[in-house]
C-alpha positions in Angstrom: -58.1 -273.9 -41.3 -60.8 -272.7 -43.7 -61.3 -269.0 -44.3 -64.6 -267.3 -43.5 -65.4 -266.9 -47.2 -64.7 -270.6 -47.7 -67.2 -271.5 -45.0 -69.8 -269.2 -46.5 -69.3 -270.8 -49.8 -70.0 -274.1 -48.3 -73.1 -273.0 -46.6 -74.4 -271.6 -49.9 -73.7 -274.8 -51.7 -76.1 -276.6 -49.4 -79.0 -274.8 -51.0 -80.2 -275.9 -54.4 -81.8 -273.0 -56.3 -83.5 -273.5 -59.6 -86.3 -272.0 -61.8 -88.7 -274.7 -62.9 -92.0 -274.7 -65.0 -95.1 -275.0 -62.8 -96.8 -278.4 -62.3 -99.9 -279.2 -60.5 -97.8 -280.8 -57.8 -96.9 -277.1 -56.7 -100.5 -275.9 -56.8 -101.2 -275.9 -52.9 -97.6 -274.7 -52.1 -98.0 -271.8 -54.6 -101.4 -270.9 -53.2 -99.8 -270.7 -49.7 -96.9 -268.7 -51.0 -99.2 -266.2 -52.6 -101.4 -266.0 -49.5 -98.4 -265.2 -47.3 -97.3 -262.5 -49.8 -100.7 -260.8 -50.2 -101.8 -261.1 -46.5 -98.7 -259.4 -45.4 -98.5 -256.8 -48.2 -101.9 -255.6 -49.1 -100.3 -253.1 -51.5 -99.9 -256.1 -53.9 -103.6 -255.7 -54.6 -104.3 -254.3 -58.1 -107.3 -254.3 -60.3 -106.5 -257.9 -61.3 -107.1 -259.2 -57.8 -110.4 -257.0 -57.7 -111.5 -258.3 -61.0 -110.8 -261.9 -60.2 -112.7 -261.7 -56.8 -109.5 -262.3 -54.8 -109.9 -258.9 -53.2 -112.9 -256.7 -52.3 -111.1 -253.5 -52.3 -107.5 -252.2 -52.6 -106.6 -253.5 -49.0 -109.3 -256.0 -48.2 -109.1 -259.6 -49.3 -112.3 -261.7 -50.1 -113.3 -264.2 -47.4 -112.6 -266.9 -50.0 -109.7 -265.3 -51.7 -107.6 -268.6 -51.7 -110.4 -270.4 -53.6 -110.7 -267.5 -56.0 -106.9 -267.4 -56.5 -106.8 -271.1 -57.2 -109.6 -270.7 -59.8 -107.7 -267.9 -61.4 -104.5 -270.0 -61.3 -106.2 -272.9 -63.0 -107.5 -270.7 -65.8 -104.2 -269.0 -66.4 -102.1 -272.3 -66.6 -104.8 -273.8 -68.7 -104.0 -271.3 -71.5 -101.3 -272.5 -73.6 -100.0 -269.0 -74.3 -99.2 -268.5 -70.5 -96.2 -269.7 -68.8 -95.8 -270.0 -65.0 -92.2 -270.3 -63.6 -91.4 -271.1 -60.0 -88.0 -270.2 -58.3 -87.4 -272.9 -55.7 -84.8 -273.3 -53.1 -84.7 -276.9 -51.9 -88.1 -277.6 -53.3 -89.7 -274.6 -51.6 -91.2 -271.7 -53.7 -89.4 -268.4 -52.9 -90.6 -266.7 -56.1 -92.7 -266.9 -59.1 -93.6 -265.2 -62.5 -96.8 -265.8 -64.5 -96.8 -264.4 -68.0 -98.4 -264.8 -71.4 -99.1 -263.4 -74.8 -102.3 -261.7 -75.7 -103.6 -261.2 -79.2 -106.4 -258.7 -78.7 -104.3 -255.6 -79.7 -103.0 -254.2 -83.0 -100.2 -256.9 -82.7 -99.6 -259.6 -80.0 -98.2 -258.2 -76.8 -96.8 -259.7 -73.6 -98.4 -259.5 -70.1 -96.7 -260.2 -66.8 -99.7 -261.3 -64.7 -98.0 -261.8 -61.5 -94.4 -261.6 -60.3 -93.5 -262.0 -56.6 -90.5 -262.9 -54.5 -90.5 -264.0 -50.8 -89.5 -260.8 -48.8 -86.7 -262.7 -47.2 -85.2 -263.2 -50.5 -85.5 -259.8 -52.1 -82.4 -258.0 -53.2 -80.8 -261.3 -54.2 -81.6 -260.9 -58.0 -84.3 -263.5 -57.9 -87.0 -261.2 -59.3 -84.6 -259.9 -61.8 -84.0 -263.4 -63.0 -87.7 -264.4 -63.2 -88.4 -261.0 -65.1 -85.6 -261.7 -67.5 -86.9 -265.2 -68.2 -90.4 -263.7 -69.1 -88.9 -260.9 -71.3 -86.5 -263.3 -73.1 -89.4 -265.6 -73.8 -91.4 -262.7 -75.3 -88.4 -261.6 -77.4 -87.8 -265.1 -78.6 -91.4 -265.1 -79.9 -91.1 -261.7 -81.6 -93.1 -259.8 -79.1 -92.1 -256.2 -78.9 -94.2 -254.8 -76.0 -94.8 -256.2 -72.5 -97.3 -254.7 -69.9 -98.0 -255.4 -66.3 -100.2 -253.8 -63.7 -99.3 -253.1 -60.1 -101.3 -252.1 -57.0 -101.3 -248.2 -56.6 -99.3 -248.3 -53.3 -96.8 -251.0 -54.3 -94.1 -248.5 -54.5 -91.2 -251.0 -54.1 -92.5 -253.0 -57.1 -92.9 -249.8 -59.1 -89.3 -249.0 -58.4 -88.3 -252.6 -59.3 -90.2 -252.4 -62.6 -88.9 -249.0 -63.5 -85.4 -250.0 -62.7 -85.7 -252.7 -65.3 -86.9 -250.4 -68.0 -90.8 -250.3 -67.6 -92.6 -247.0 -67.9 -95.9 -246.1 -66.4 -98.5 -245.6 -69.4 -101.7 -245.3 -67.4 -103.8 -245.3 -64.3 -106.7 -247.6 -63.6 -110.0 -246.3 -62.0 -112.8 -248.3 -60.5 -116.5 -247.4 -60.0 -118.3 -249.7 -57.6 -121.8 -249.9 -58.6 
């Protein structure tokens, strides 16, 4: 007779989890993943979503937000300095990280544009793995600083990033004209 632990290991072995580089084949699936995240967790909205036309306000998505997000996605992946990694389970996206290097400062620096994990998979070190891949990529390229931005009320993300060594360095304000 097999023990409970052996049965659990067999169940886990049926799932194939992997990190892969984005390809256009995942474009629609990634958009649907992002849509589920942002529709159910408006705290995700930060100034980036406002600037890209994805959101109208800090808790209101634009009517055409999927189209706007796909435009943003296409621009980001066209940039050779950016990398988009997908965390897959049996070919289904359960997390992703989009990051790149910017050269408009005193020295080049890394930016994590987006990092998200399906809520059902949080606490399983998927976000940590994705973040680690991004920061290792920066280190390998000699990058010494990495920045990211997060919605003002996205407290769980703030805790996650602080737990992984990030420090808050500013607040962003917006004036609607």
